[in-house]
C-alpha angles and dihedrals in degrees: 000000000000127000127228093288099054094133094060124084121232096259092049090050091049090051091050090051090048091051091050090049092049088052089053091248092134098163090051090051091049092048092050092051093043089055090048093052092046090053092044092053090050092048092048090051091051092049099035109179138141095232132082089225090073095038113111089226100034094204141045126298100212094118092053091046090050091054088049090051090050091049091050091047093051091048091050095246093139100168090053092044090053092050093049091048091052089051089055091048091050089059099032110023092171095059104121095193091055089054090048093049091047090051093048090046091053090047093051089048088056095251097124097157092053090048093062095077098052092042091051091050090049089052093049092047090051107250102102138051112193118229113264126233139077115320096008100097118118106236124228093217116126098031 
């Protein structure tokens, strides 16, 4: 089963999604990447193997998932953004921007206490400087 973009290769589809994102067409970017991941899952099922040599992509997809998370975030689809961020962090747990985006997503969803952990990790990994001033510190509780 192929989606509406079955004639495009993964990299071309990623580039189309990036162009849509750059043009602030966030839902179009998300749709393009959703279709890509749907097709990728189908291809991986067809060619099920434990080696990267047989994988249709042959490498990780963290960068594409991060773009998907950003598209969801900018289109206020916070549950989906959270899920995509967690997918990135599963593959690349040391990605400071993914931690930052997860923290910001949780904040925008009104889950401020849950946002502290990812924001603190983003700060420790070097991609975030918390705002200064009274009451704005990220607490270390819960670590």
